[in-house]
gemmi code that builds the backbone of each chain (N, CA, C; Angstrom):
import gemmi

chains = {
    "A": [
        ("MET", (74.860, 114.179, 52.698), (73.712, 113.590, 53.381), (73.587, 112.117, 53.055)),
        ("LYS", (73.263, 111.357, 54.095), (73.083, 109.928, 53.891), (71.807, 109.658, 53.099)),
        ("ALA", (71.861, 108.675, 52.256), (70.639, 108.302, 51.534), (69.656, 107.691, 52.533)),
        ("ILE", (68.395, 107.974, 52.380), (67.428, 107.417, 53.327), (67.155, 105.957, 53.003)),
        ("ASN", (67.103, 105.171, 54.069), (66.808, 103.753, 53.862), (65.301, 103.533, 53.800)),
        ("ARG", (64.927, 102.302, 53.621), (63.527, 101.972, 53.381), (62.631, 102.350, 54.569)),
        ("ARG", (63.168, 102.056, 55.792), (62.377, 102.301, 56.993), (62.048, 103.799, 57.136)),
        ("GLN", (63.076, 104.625, 56.883), (62.859, 106.063, 57.022), (61.884, 106.581, 55.984)),
        ("ALA", (62.002, 106.000, 54.791), (61.109, 106.423, 53.717), (59.661, 106.150, 54.110)),
        ("PHE", (59.443, 105.009, 54.745), (58.085, 104.658, 55.207), (57.588, 105.661, 56.243)),
        ("ALA", (58.491, 105.998, 57.188), (58.122, 106.918, 58.260), (57.722, 108.264, 57.660)),
        ("LEU", (58.493, 108.695, 56.673), (58.206, 109.968, 56.004), (56.830, 109.934, 55.356)),
        ("GLY", (56.601, 108.877, 54.644), (55.324, 108.717, 53.947), (54.173, 108.754, 54.931)),
        ("GLY", (54.351, 108.027, 56.054), (53.334, 107.983, 57.094), (53.045, 109.362, 57.635)),
        ("GLY", (54.115, 110.100, 57.853), (53.978, 111.459, 58.367), (53.150, 112.315, 57.436)),
        ("PHE", (53.381, 112.164, 56.153), (52.639, 112.927, 55.149), (51.143, 112.630, 55.210)),
        ("VAL", (50.842, 111.340, 55.286), (49.434, 110.938, 55.345), (48.783, 111.564, 56.564)),
        ("MET", (49.472, 111.506, 57.732), (48.937, 112.074, 58.961), (48.669, 113.563, 58.775)),
        ("LEU", (49.638, 114.249, 58.189), (49.525, 115.694, 58.010), (48.309, 116.059, 57.173)),
        ("THR", (48.103, 115.303, 56.115), (47.002, 115.643, 55.223), (45.662, 115.271, 55.841)),
        ("LEU", (45.659, 114.232, 56.680), (44.390, 113.794, 57.272), (43.985, 114.626, 58.479)),
        ("MET", (44.984, 115.066, 59.241), (44.720, 115.716, 60.523), (43.741, 116.889, 60.463)),
        ("PRO", (43.969, 117.895, 59.590), (43.058, 119.038, 59.609), (41.615, 118.639, 59.302)),
        ("MET", (41.470, 117.636, 58.446), (40.130, 117.183, 58.116), (39.442, 116.609, 59.346)),
        ("ALA", (40.193, 115.793, 60.104), (39.631, 115.158, 61.293), (39.217, 116.221, 62.303)),
        ("ALA", (40.037, 117.273, 62.445), (39.776, 118.281, 63.457), (38.509, 119.071, 63.142)),
        ("ASP", (38.206, 119.265, 61.873), (37.056, 120.079, 61.516), (35.827, 119.246, 61.172)),
        ("ALA", (35.963, 117.931, 61.299), (34.862, 117.058, 60.910), (33.613, 117.358, 61.726)),
        ("GLU", (32.477, 117.210, 61.116), (31.192, 117.380, 61.792), (31.038, 116.286, 62.846)),
        ("VAL", (30.403, 116.633, 63.938), (30.129, 115.648, 64.971), (28.960, 114.785, 64.500)),
        ("THR", (29.167, 113.482, 64.544), (28.109, 112.608, 64.047), (27.758, 111.550, 65.090)),
        ("GLY", (26.744, 110.772, 64.781), (26.380, 109.607, 65.589), (25.864, 109.977, 66.963)),
        ("ASP", (26.258, 109.140, 67.926), (25.774, 109.246, 69.293), (26.048, 110.632, 69.889)),
        ("ALA", (27.271, 111.140, 69.667), (27.651, 112.422, 70.250), (26.732, 113.533, 69.761)),
        ("ALA", (26.367, 113.487, 68.472), (25.480, 114.501, 67.900), (24.127, 114.491, 68.598)),
        ("LYS", (23.655, 113.292, 68.927), (22.362, 113.184, 69.630), (22.445, 113.819, 71.011)),
        ("TRP", (23.561, 113.573, 71.693), (23.758, 114.168, 73.024), (23.750, 115.688, 72.919)),
        ("ILE", (24.457, 116.201, 71.913), (24.550, 117.654, 71.754), (23.169, 118.231, 71.455)),
        ("GLU", (22.449, 117.560, 70.568), (21.114, 118.018, 70.189), (20.214, 118.118, 71.429)),
        ("LYS", (20.297, 117.102, 72.298), (19.481, 117.094, 73.501), (19.874, 118.254, 74.429)),
        ("PHE", (21.162, 118.508, 74.474), (21.697, 119.532, 75.383), (21.371, 120.941, 74.895)),
        ("THR", (21.473, 121.150, 73.582), (21.315, 122.504, 73.048), (19.893, 122.772, 72.579)),
        ("GLY", (19.087, 121.738, 72.447), (17.744, 121.909, 71.932), (17.746, 122.253, 70.448)),
        ("GLY", (18.757, 121.786, 69.737), (18.804, 121.952, 68.293), (19.552, 123.186, 67.822)),
        ("LYS", (19.916, 124.081, 68.764), (20.660, 125.273, 68.355), (22.107, 124.909, 68.053)),
        ("GLN", (22.724, 125.677, 67.160), (24.087, 125.388, 66.758), (25.071, 126.160, 67.628)),
        ("PRO", (25.912, 125.471, 68.393), (26.887, 126.212, 69.190), (28.011, 126.785, 68.324)),
        ("VAL", (28.573, 127.912, 68.736), (29.681, 128.500, 67.988), (30.999, 128.188, 68.682)),
        ("LYS", (32.054, 128.178, 67.892), (33.365, 127.859, 68.428), (33.891, 129.041, 69.242)),
        ("GLY", (34.528, 128.751, 70.375), (35.181, 129.814, 71.117), (34.902, 129.785, 72.604)),
        ("LYS", (35.531, 130.719, 73.307), (35.372, 130.944, 74.753), (35.883, 129.807, 75.631)),
        ("ILE", (35.922, 128.596, 75.092), (36.309, 127.454, 75.915), (37.768, 127.125, 75.664)),
        ("SER", (38.523, 126.881, 76.716), (39.818, 126.256, 76.484), (39.804, 124.887, 77.132)),
        ("LEU", (40.070, 123.901, 76.295), (39.981, 122.509, 76.692), (41.404, 121.974, 76.721)),
        ("ASP", (41.803, 121.485, 77.872), (43.175, 121.035, 78.022), (43.217, 119.515, 78.205)),
        ("LEU", (43.773, 118.858, 77.208), (43.886, 117.396, 77.230), (45.245, 117.027, 76.664)),
        ("PRO", (45.789, 115.873, 77.080), (47.054, 115.478, 76.454), (46.829, 115.123, 74.987)),
        ("GLU", (47.829, 115.384, 74.136), (47.704, 115.033, 72.725), (47.713, 113.521, 72.561)),
        ("ILE", (48.587, 112.889, 73.336), (48.673, 111.435, 73.308), (48.457, 110.936, 74.735)),
        ("ALA", (47.468, 110.062, 74.905), (47.209, 109.486, 76.224), (47.719, 108.056, 76.196)),
        ("GLU", (48.684, 107.758, 77.084), (49.232, 106.411, 77.095), (48.221, 105.427, 77.642)),
        ("ASN", (47.470, 105.870, 78.626), (46.503, 104.988, 79.264), (45.112, 105.622, 79.184)),
        ("GLY", (44.232, 104.999, 78.422), (42.894, 105.545, 78.252), (42.031, 105.464, 79.502)),
        ("ASN", (42.523, 104.772, 80.544), (41.734, 104.643, 81.767), (41.661, 105.920, 82.578)),
        ("THR", (42.720, 106.705, 82.537), (42.688, 107.992, 83.222), (43.360, 109.026, 82.348)),
        ("VAL", (42.544, 109.832, 81.726), (43.053, 110.916, 80.899), (42.672, 112.223, 81.591)),
        ("PRO", (43.662, 113.009, 82.014), (43.314, 114.254, 82.697), (42.688, 115.267, 81.728)),
        ("LEU", (41.631, 115.893, 82.159), (40.938, 116.877, 81.331), (40.720, 118.128, 82.182)),
        ("SER", (41.135, 119.271, 81.637), (40.854, 120.538, 82.309), (40.094, 121.417, 81.350)),
        ("ILE", (39.132, 122.141, 81.890), (38.343, 123.016, 81.048), (38.239, 124.370, 81.725)),
        ("ASN", (38.264, 125.401, 80.908), (38.196, 126.758, 81.414), (37.381, 127.565, 80.426)),
        ("ILE", (36.358, 128.233, 80.911), (35.499, 129.003, 80.025), (35.552, 130.470, 80.430)),
        ("GLU", (35.734, 131.304, 79.423), (35.803, 132.745, 79.634), (34.433, 133.261, 80.051)),
        ("SER", (34.359, 133.828, 81.243), (33.085, 134.370, 81.704), (33.330, 135.195, 82.957)),
        ("PRO", (32.583, 136.313, 83.126), (32.752, 137.096, 84.355), (32.217, 136.372, 85.589)),
        ("MET", (31.359, 135.377, 85.412), (30.752, 134.606, 86.506), (30.078, 135.519, 87.543)),
        ("THR", (29.265, 136.456, 87.079), (28.456, 137.270, 87.972), (27.024, 136.754, 87.880)),
        ("ALA", (26.144, 137.302, 88.724), (24.758, 136.831, 88.740), (24.080, 137.060, 87.392)),
        ("ASP", (24.541, 138.080, 86.625), (23.912, 138.383, 85.342), (24.478, 137.564, 84.196)),
        ("SER", (25.730, 137.215, 84.310), (26.368, 136.535, 83.189), (27.321, 135.474, 83.716)),
        ("TYR", (26.926, 134.232, 83.563), (27.802, 133.146, 84.002), (27.600, 131.921, 83.126)),
        ("VAL", (28.494, 130.972, 83.310), (28.399, 129.720, 82.570), (27.489, 128.800, 83.363)),
        ("LYS", (26.471, 128.268, 82.719), (25.503, 127.435, 83.423), (25.939, 125.965, 83.414)),
        ("ASP", (25.896, 125.375, 82.236), (26.204, 123.957, 82.119), (27.244, 123.728, 81.038)),
        ("VAL", (28.061, 122.754, 81.257), (29.042, 122.361, 80.255), (28.957, 120.858, 80.079)),
        ("MET", (28.722, 120.446, 78.837), (28.654, 119.019, 78.575), (29.958, 118.574, 77.916)),
        ("ILE", (30.493, 117.477, 78.410), (31.717, 116.942, 77.833), (31.403, 115.589, 77.201)),
        ("LEU", (31.818, 115.433, 75.949), (31.502, 114.218, 75.203), (32.767, 113.626, 74.596)),
        ("ALA", (32.761, 112.317, 74.430), (33.846, 111.628, 73.738), (33.193, 110.815, 72.632)),
        ("ASP", (33.424, 111.203, 71.374), (32.621, 110.623, 70.289), (32.999, 109.189, 69.921)),
        ("GLY", (34.107, 108.672, 70.477), (34.508, 107.309, 70.139), (34.264, 106.299, 71.252)),
        ("ASN", (33.653, 106.733, 72.341), (33.362, 105.827, 73.448), (32.046, 105.097, 73.188)),
        ("PRO", (31.848, 103.933, 73.846), (30.571, 103.224, 73.677), (29.371, 104.116, 74.037)),
        ("ASN", (29.528, 104.941, 75.062), (28.547, 105.972, 75.381), (29.260, 107.304, 75.219)),
        ("ALA", (28.692, 108.186, 74.408), (29.404, 109.433, 74.122), (29.490, 110.345, 75.344)),
        ("GLY", (28.532, 110.240, 76.252), (28.507, 111.148, 77.400), (29.675, 110.916, 78.339)),
        ("VAL", (30.264, 111.983, 78.850), (31.339, 111.870, 79.827), (30.897, 112.515, 81.136)),
        ("ALA", (30.512, 113.788, 81.068), (30.065, 114.487, 82.260), (29.352, 115.767, 81.861)),
        ("THR", (28.468, 116.226, 82.734), (27.847, 117.533, 82.567), (28.144, 118.332, 83.821)),
        ("LEU", (28.882, 119.410, 83.671), (29.267, 120.227, 84.808), (28.295, 121.385, 84.922)),
        ("SER", (27.843, 121.674, 86.138), (26.931, 122.790, 86.345), (27.586, 123.797, 87.281)),
        ("PHE", (27.763, 125.008, 86.764), (28.383, 126.066, 87.560), (27.306, 127.025, 88.060)),
        ("THR", (27.654, 127.815, 89.054), (26.789, 128.889, 89.534), (27.675, 130.126, 89.699)),
        ("PRO", (27.064, 131.303, 89.910), (27.912, 132.483, 90.149), (28.843, 132.276, 91.345)),
        ("LEU", (28.450, 131.427, 92.287), (29.294, 131.160, 93.460), (30.563, 130.381, 93.106)),
        ("SER", (30.589, 129.816, 91.897), (31.790, 129.075, 91.490), (32.988, 130.011, 91.320)),
        ("GLY", (32.707, 131.291, 91.063), (33.793, 132.259, 90.921), (34.500, 132.171, 89.593)),
        ("LYS", (34.852, 130.977, 89.180), (35.522, 130.753, 87.897), (34.858, 129.558, 87.237)),
        ("ALA", (34.711, 129.612, 85.930), (34.168, 128.441, 85.225), (35.340, 127.565, 84.835)),
        ("GLU", (35.828, 126.839, 85.828), (37.028, 126.052, 85.622), (36.879, 124.740, 86.376)),
        ("ALA", (37.250, 123.643, 85.744), (37.173, 122.364, 86.438), (38.154, 121.384, 85.820)),
        ("SER", (38.534, 120.392, 86.605), (39.384, 119.306, 86.114), (38.789, 117.988, 86.542)),
        ("ILE", (38.789, 117.045, 85.621), (38.346, 115.693, 85.944), (39.276, 114.710, 85.229)),
        ("ARG", (39.093, 113.447, 85.507), (39.866, 112.425, 84.786), (38.876, 111.522, 84.080)),
        ("ILE", (39.121, 111.284, 82.802), (38.127, 110.556, 82.021), (38.706, 109.291, 81.389)),
        ("ARG", (37.801, 108.446, 80.916), (38.186, 107.214, 80.217), (37.953, 107.412, 78.733)),
        ("LEU", (38.908, 106.983, 77.936), (38.748, 107.045, 76.487), (39.037, 105.668, 75.906)),
        ("ALA", (38.087, 105.156, 75.106), (38.219, 103.805, 74.576), (39.270, 103.726, 73.478)),
        ("THR", (39.279, 104.699, 72.587), (40.231, 104.709, 71.475), (40.605, 106.153, 71.167)),
        ("THR", (41.416, 106.306, 70.151), (41.746, 107.638, 69.664), (40.467, 108.298, 69.160)),
        ("GLN", (40.204, 109.490, 69.618), (38.917, 110.113, 69.292), (38.908, 111.600, 69.620)),
        ("ASN", (37.776, 112.225, 69.307), (37.598, 113.641, 69.629), (36.879, 113.778, 70.961)),
        ("VAL", (37.367, 114.714, 71.765), (36.654, 115.081, 72.983), (36.030, 116.441, 72.709)),
        ("ILE", (34.733, 116.541, 72.986), (33.980, 117.731, 72.638), (33.408, 118.357, 73.904)),
        ("ALA", (33.472, 119.668, 73.989), (32.830, 120.368, 75.101), (31.826, 121.353, 74.528)),
        ("VAL", (30.651, 121.408, 75.129), (29.638, 122.389, 74.729), (29.223, 123.128, 75.990)),
        ("ALA", (29.291, 124.467, 75.945), (28.957, 125.270, 77.115), (27.695, 126.068, 76.869)),
        ("LYS", (26.838, 126.101, 77.891), (25.609, 126.879, 77.824), (25.748, 128.030, 78.815)),
        ("MET", (25.617, 129.251, 78.316), (25.748, 130.424, 79.180), (24.390, 130.766, 79.785)),
        ("SER", (24.418, 131.655, 80.798), (23.164, 132.015, 81.470), (22.213, 132.754, 80.523)),
        ("ASP", (22.756, 133.409, 79.475), (21.881, 134.103, 78.526), (21.430, 133.177, 77.389)),
        ("GLY", (21.805, 131.915, 77.461), (21.341, 130.943, 76.466), (22.281, 130.747, 75.292)),
        ("SER", (23.346, 131.541, 75.201), (24.276, 131.357, 74.086), (25.101, 130.087, 74.305)),
        ("LEU", (25.534, 129.523, 73.187), (26.215, 128.230, 73.233), (27.585, 128.310, 72.580)),
        ("PHE", (28.562, 127.663, 73.211), (29.905, 127.622, 72.665), (30.415, 126.194, 72.654)),
        ("THR", (31.351, 125.933, 71.753), (31.877, 124.577, 71.683), (33.375, 124.596, 71.392)),
        ("GLU", (34.002, 123.488, 71.713), (35.422, 123.304, 71.428), (35.657, 121.809, 71.360)),
        ("GLN", (36.599, 121.381, 70.517), (36.927, 119.963, 70.529), (38.407, 119.720, 70.310)),
        ("LYS", (38.849, 118.579, 70.775), (40.260, 118.221, 70.704), (40.393, 116.744, 70.417)),
        ("THR", (41.392, 116.390, 69.609), (41.635, 114.988, 69.323), (42.677, 114.451, 70.298)),
        ("VAL", (42.389, 113.300, 70.863), (43.343, 112.645, 71.759), (43.690, 111.282, 71.174)),
        ("LYS", (44.992, 111.013, 71.076), (45.427, 109.689, 70.610), (45.555, 108.803, 71.831)),
        ("VAL", (44.953, 107.649, 71.774), (44.980, 106.758, 72.933), (45.753, 105.486, 72.590)),
        ("THR", (46.750, 105.176, 73.417), (47.568, 103.999, 73.150), (46.901, 102.735, 73.687)),
        ("ILE", (46.413, 102.790, 74.949), (45.683, 101.639, 75.523), (44.291, 102.110, 75.865)),
        ("GLY", (43.292, 101.433, 75.310), (41.907, 101.841, 75.544), (41.487, 101.676, 76.982)),
        ("GLY", (40.475, 102.431, 77.396), (40.084, 102.447, 78.790), (38.692, 101.930, 79.075)),
        ("CYS", (38.151, 101.061, 78.239), (36.791, 100.607, 78.505), (36.683, 99.100, 78.609)),
        ("GLY", (37.737, 98.437, 79.015), (37.697, 96.975, 79.136), (37.471, 96.357, 77.773)),
        ("GLY", (36.706, 95.349, 77.658), (36.290, 94.837, 76.354), (37.351, 94.135, 75.530)),
    ],
    "B": [
        ("MET", (36.060, 100.404, 100.167), (35.305, 101.402, 99.432), (34.788, 102.501, 100.332)),
        ("ALA", (34.626, 102.113, 101.610), (34.056, 103.098, 102.536), (35.102, 104.112, 102.994)),
        ("ASP", (36.142, 104.281, 102.196), (37.163, 105.261, 102.550), (36.574, 106.656, 102.597)),
        ("LYS", (37.155, 107.453, 103.477), (36.707, 108.843, 103.550), (37.133, 109.579, 102.289)),
        ("PRO", (36.254, 110.409, 101.725), (36.696, 111.189, 100.572), (37.805, 112.162, 100.974)),
        ("ARG", (38.695, 112.403, 100.052), (39.770, 113.347, 100.339), (39.429, 114.693, 99.717)),
        ("ILE", (39.494, 115.730, 100.519), (39.148, 117.067, 100.039), (40.263, 118.025, 100.434)),
        ("LYS", (40.669, 118.838, 99.478), (41.736, 119.787, 99.769), (41.238, 121.192, 99.441)),
        ("LEU", (41.215, 122.051, 100.458), (40.887, 123.454, 100.228), (41.536, 124.280, 101.332)),
        ("PRO", (41.761, 125.569, 101.102), (42.410, 126.377, 102.143), (41.520, 126.503, 103.378)),
        ("LYS", (42.148, 126.730, 104.557), (41.370, 126.841, 105.806), (40.696, 128.195, 105.915)),
        ("GLU", (41.314, 129.206, 105.300), (40.704, 130.531, 105.328), (40.968, 131.247, 104.020)),
        ("ALA", (40.088, 132.217, 103.736), (40.214, 132.961, 102.494), (39.773, 134.388, 102.731)),
        ("ALA", (40.282, 135.295, 101.897), (39.843, 136.690, 101.977), (38.447, 136.794, 101.384)),
        ("LYS", (37.689, 137.802, 101.804), (36.334, 137.985, 101.276), (36.394, 138.227, 99.770)),
        ("GLY", (35.618, 137.496, 99.041), (35.591, 137.658, 97.587), (36.643, 136.853, 96.848)),
        ("GLU", (37.509, 136.179, 97.591), (38.561, 135.390, 96.964), (37.986, 134.132, 96.310)),
        ("VAL", (38.590, 133.769, 95.175), (38.176, 132.525, 94.515), (39.182, 131.441, 94.885)),
        ("ILE", (38.702, 130.411, 95.537), (39.598, 129.338, 95.970), (39.395, 128.097, 95.105)),
        ("GLN", (40.411, 127.252, 95.130), (40.340, 126.008, 94.366), (40.062, 124.845, 95.336)),
        ("ILE", (39.155, 123.984, 94.942), (38.810, 122.829, 95.766), (39.118, 121.569, 94.973)),
        ("LYS", (39.837, 120.647, 95.610), (40.157, 119.379, 94.957), (39.498, 118.258, 95.750)),
        ("THR", (38.814, 117.391, 95.072), (38.172, 116.283, 95.767), (38.523, 114.963, 95.093)),
        ("LEU", (38.600, 113.934, 95.917), (38.866, 112.601, 95.397), (38.126, 111.605, 96.266)),
        ("VAL", (37.362, 110.731, 95.631), (36.627, 109.732, 96.395), (36.975, 108.360, 95.822)),
        ("SER", (37.117, 107.374, 96.711), (37.459, 106.021, 96.245), (36.198, 105.330, 95.749)),
        ("HIS", (36.222, 104.907, 94.510), (35.065, 104.216, 93.952), (35.511, 103.459, 92.702)),
        ("VAL", (34.965, 102.267, 92.480), (35.400, 101.464, 91.330), (34.967, 102.068, 90.000)),
        ("MET", (33.825, 102.770, 89.984), (33.282, 103.344, 88.747), (33.194, 102.258, 87.665)),
        ("GLU", (32.541, 101.152, 88.003), (32.395, 100.034, 87.064), (31.514, 100.495, 85.902)),
        ("SER", (32.051, 100.406, 84.694), (31.403, 101.078, 83.564), (30.190, 100.344, 83.012)),
        ("GLY", (30.072, 99.045, 83.326), (28.978, 98.287, 82.727), (29.323, 97.790, 81.336)),
        ("GLN", (30.572, 98.031, 80.906), (31.030, 97.593, 79.593), (31.894, 96.342, 79.700)),
        ("ARG", (32.478, 96.148, 80.885), (33.455, 95.069, 81.022), (32.763, 93.731, 81.232)),
        ("LYS", (33.486, 92.660, 80.875), (32.952, 91.318, 81.072), (33.857, 90.568, 82.034)),
        ("ASP", (33.273, 89.664, 82.826), (34.093, 88.878, 83.741), (34.620, 87.632, 83.023)),
        ("ALA", (35.317, 86.755, 83.775), (35.963, 85.589, 83.175), (34.964, 84.677, 82.472)),
        ("GLN", (33.717, 84.659, 82.933), (32.684, 83.821, 82.315), (32.016, 84.499, 81.113)),
        ("GLY", (32.434, 85.680, 80.818), (31.860, 86.386, 79.680), (30.584, 87.136, 79.999)),
        ("LYS", (30.242, 87.169, 81.296), (29.035, 87.911, 81.688), (29.408, 89.381, 81.904)),
        ("THR", (28.501, 90.252, 81.548), (28.757, 91.670, 81.735), (28.702, 92.010, 83.227)),
        ("ILE", (29.714, 92.738, 83.679), (29.717, 93.183, 85.068), (28.776, 94.387, 85.155)),
        ("PRO", (27.772, 94.338, 86.052), (26.798, 95.439, 86.054), (27.421, 96.791, 86.389)),
        ("ARG", (26.834, 97.818, 85.807), (27.323, 99.177, 86.008), (27.154, 99.603, 87.462)),
        ("LYS", (28.181, 100.248, 88.011), (28.087, 100.824, 89.348), (29.013, 102.028, 89.390)),
        ("ILE", (28.442, 103.185, 89.275), (29.269, 104.396, 89.258), (28.679, 105.456, 90.187)),
        ("ILE", (29.482, 106.460, 90.447), (28.970, 107.683, 91.081), (28.341, 108.469, 89.933)),
        ("ASN", (27.049, 108.731, 89.983), (26.453, 109.415, 88.832), (26.225, 110.897, 89.067)),
        ("LYS", (26.445, 111.350, 90.298), (26.220, 112.764, 90.560), (27.133, 113.246, 91.675)),
        ("PHE", (27.694, 114.415, 91.488), (28.468, 115.048, 92.539), (27.914, 116.447, 92.732)),
        ("ALA", (27.783, 116.872, 93.969), (27.287, 118.222, 94.211), (28.038, 118.839, 95.373)),
        ("CYS", (28.275, 120.140, 95.250), (28.924, 120.877, 96.328), (28.079, 122.093, 96.628)),
        ("GLU", (27.749, 122.302, 97.899), (27.062, 123.536, 98.256), (27.763, 124.224, 99.410)),
        ("PHE", (27.550, 125.531, 99.483), (28.184, 126.337, 100.512), (27.086, 127.072, 101.265)),
        ("ASN", (26.993, 126.834, 102.570), (25.920, 127.414, 103.387), (24.549, 127.212, 102.746)),
        ("GLY", (24.337, 126.044, 102.167), (23.035, 125.707, 101.600), (22.817, 126.168, 100.177)),
        ("LYS", (23.765, 126.952, 99.625), (23.608, 127.434, 98.243), (24.473, 126.599, 97.308)),
        ("PRO", (23.928, 126.179, 96.158), (24.729, 125.356, 95.251), (25.926, 126.125, 94.684)),
        ("VAL", (27.057, 125.469, 94.646), (28.285, 126.067, 94.114), (28.633, 125.419, 92.781)),
        ("PHE", (28.665, 124.093, 92.794), (29.090, 123.347, 91.625), (28.484, 121.955, 91.718)),
        ("SER", (28.058, 121.430, 90.604), (27.601, 120.046, 90.612), (27.925, 119.447, 89.260)),
        ("CYS", (27.940, 118.143, 89.169), (28.089, 117.542, 87.865), (27.451, 116.165, 87.811)),
        ("ALA", (26.936, 115.862, 86.627), (26.388, 114.546, 86.342), (27.505, 113.756, 85.689)),
        ("LEU", (27.746, 112.560, 86.191), (28.870, 111.778, 85.687), (28.370, 110.555, 84.921)),
        ("GLU", (29.102, 110.188, 83.888), (28.774, 109.015, 83.068), (29.857, 107.959, 83.314)),
        ("PRO", (29.663, 106.749, 82.749), (30.688, 105.709, 82.973), (32.077, 106.091, 82.445)),
        ("ALA", (32.155, 107.122, 81.631), (33.455, 107.511, 81.075), (34.309, 108.287, 82.065)),
        ("ILE", (33.920, 108.299, 83.329), (34.751, 108.936, 84.354), (35.632, 107.856, 84.980)),
        ("SER", (36.912, 108.181, 85.158), (37.871, 107.206, 85.660), (37.519, 106.733, 87.071)),
        ("ALA", (38.032, 105.557, 87.423), (37.873, 105.041, 88.776), (38.465, 106.046, 89.763)),
        ("ASN", (37.951, 106.039, 90.986), (38.341, 107.009, 92.004), (38.229, 108.425, 91.468)),
        ("PRO", (37.009, 108.860, 91.191), (36.831, 110.143, 90.499), (37.449, 111.336, 91.244)),
        ("TYR", (38.247, 112.058, 90.485), (38.899, 113.267, 90.977), (38.183, 114.443, 90.334)),
        ("ILE", (37.731, 115.361, 91.153), (37.038, 116.525, 90.621), (37.647, 117.771, 91.247)),
        ("GLN", (38.016, 118.710, 90.389), (38.594, 119.946, 90.876), (37.774, 121.105, 90.336)),
        ("PHE", (37.436, 122.058, 91.191), (36.639, 123.204, 90.751), (36.956, 124.394, 91.651)),
        ("ASP", (36.304, 125.518, 91.397), (36.563, 126.734, 92.160), (35.313, 127.204, 92.886)),
        ("ALA", (35.531, 128.027, 93.882), (34.410, 128.621, 94.599), (34.788, 130.013, 95.062)),
        ("ARG", (33.841, 130.925, 94.998), (34.085, 132.285, 95.490), (33.591, 132.362, 96.926)),
        ("ILE", (34.435, 132.892, 97.807), (34.100, 132.960, 99.224), (33.661, 134.375, 99.569)),
        ("ASP", (32.394, 134.541, 99.954), (31.895, 135.847, 100.373), (31.719, 135.914, 101.886)),
        ("GLU", (31.638, 134.765, 102.523), (31.420, 134.716, 103.972), (32.013, 133.410, 104.499)),
        ("ALA", (32.207, 133.379, 105.826), (32.670, 132.129, 106.438), (31.529, 131.129, 106.409)),
        ("GLY", (31.865, 129.875, 106.382), (30.780, 128.891, 106.360), (31.259, 127.491, 106.118)),
        ("THR", (30.337, 126.654, 105.721), (30.611, 125.226, 105.565), (30.305, 124.762, 104.156)),
        ("PHE", (31.228, 124.038, 103.601), (31.004, 123.367, 102.323), (30.438, 121.985, 102.595)),
        ("LYS", (29.439, 121.618, 101.813), (28.917, 120.257, 101.909), (29.138, 119.585, 100.569)),
        ("PHE", (29.657, 118.381, 100.603), (29.925, 117.632, 99.383), (29.104, 116.350, 99.393)),
        ("ALA", (28.580, 115.961, 98.261), (27.799, 114.727, 98.195), (28.059, 113.992, 96.889)),
        ("TRP", (28.390, 112.721, 97.001), (28.585, 111.844, 95.846), (27.458, 110.822, 95.851)),
        ("THR", (26.680, 110.760, 94.790), (25.551, 109.839, 94.739), (25.901, 108.621, 93.889)),
        ("ASP", (25.731, 107.450, 94.485), (26.037, 106.182, 93.818), (24.831, 105.720, 93.002)),
        ("ASP", (25.086, 104.859, 92.013), (24.001, 104.238, 91.242), (23.007, 103.505, 92.147)),
        ("ASP", (23.507, 102.894, 93.236), (22.616, 102.126, 94.115), (21.846, 103.018, 95.086)),
        ("GLY", (22.000, 104.324, 94.962), (21.226, 105.254, 95.778), (21.944, 105.735, 97.022)),
        ("SER", (23.040, 105.067, 97.397), (23.765, 105.512, 98.582), (24.513, 106.814, 98.268)),
        ("VAL", (24.714, 107.595, 99.312), (25.354, 108.897, 99.134), (26.542, 109.002, 100.075)),
        ("ILE", (27.680, 109.371, 99.535), (28.859, 109.622, 100.358), (28.888, 111.122, 100.613)),
        ("THR", (28.981, 111.531, 101.866), (28.961, 112.965, 102.136), (30.208, 113.392, 102.907)),
        ("ALA", (30.507, 114.664, 102.839), (31.624, 115.227, 103.580), (31.351, 116.701, 103.807)),
        ("GLU", (32.019, 117.250, 104.810), (31.861, 118.672, 105.125), (33.216, 119.294, 105.385)),
        ("GLU", (33.393, 120.531, 104.988), (34.629, 121.264, 105.280), (34.255, 122.690, 105.644)),
        ("LYS", (34.931, 123.209, 106.686), (34.653, 124.592, 107.099), (35.711, 125.521, 106.527)),
        ("ILE", (35.291, 126.757, 106.294), (36.265, 127.755, 105.865), (35.983, 129.051, 106.616)),
        ("ALA", (37.066, 129.746, 107.026), (36.926, 130.992, 107.776), (37.381, 132.162, 106.913)),
        ("LEU", (36.975, 133.359, 107.276), (37.427, 134.549, 106.557), (38.733, 135.023, 107.194)),
        ("LYS", (39.629, 135.493, 106.352), (40.903, 136.022, 106.850), (40.628, 137.315, 107.611)),
        ("ALA", (41.249, 137.435, 108.774), (41.007, 138.632, 109.589), (41.624, 139.858, 108.926)),
    ],
}
model = gemmi.Model(1)
for chain_id, residues in chains.items():
    chain = gemmi.Chain(chain_id)
    for i, (resn, *xyz) in enumerate(residues, 1):
        res = gemmi.Residue()
        res.name, res.seqid = resn, gemmi.SeqId(i, " ")
        for name, pos in zip(("N", "CA", "C"), xyz):
            atom = gemmi.Atom()
            atom.name, atom.element = name, gemmi.Element(name[0])
            atom.pos, atom.b_iso = gemmi.Position(*pos), 0.0
            res.add_atom(atom)
        chain.add_residue(res)
    model.add_chain(chain)
structure = gemmi.Structure()
structure.add_model(model)
structure.setup_entities()
């Protein structure tokens, strides 16, 4: 095996730091502006993780248009359906991205939009069901070029 | 800017079928964060609300923030129980509304 040169050694070290930091970032509490948005949306109740699948690229080359797909497990009948889903980006100047409102006529609680992300950050989704239960999911997106001008 | 919105959905569906609807409307979605060459903030101008109804009943709607990309693309689903008309409406910050209609028939 070839001895590793200085550049590779740096890359290795960097990788290690990323590995150790990543899980912490993923489980970090939502703070700041995004937390206020969530509080307003949920009325102070704590949403639980699950039911939502949030589809975003891991690395977004252009923060101006980042495709986002969301799908929430629900029968979507008149008795049990997904009411509102709030999407937040905790690193944007304004944390709010969109609030989607479904009805039983939607058939599926599924939607796709394209969003702007200023920097590398967490995208958070909070879903409110017709029975009042709350679910959440979040994903980290690395952004190469920010999408908010400035 | 006055381009017609683009909407894609099947012409007919079986009763009870869930169809996918794709919409795209041309709009700058100026975030209110950017500055012009003189350093003045360019005022915010976005589509802040989108709504879709079928035969007068709400199907899907969403409130949009400046974090939505220019030319907002929105894709969602709808369950078809009867033939009818979809109505789409995009509401601008300045109060103007872009509207569109699409008909759908039931498969024989």
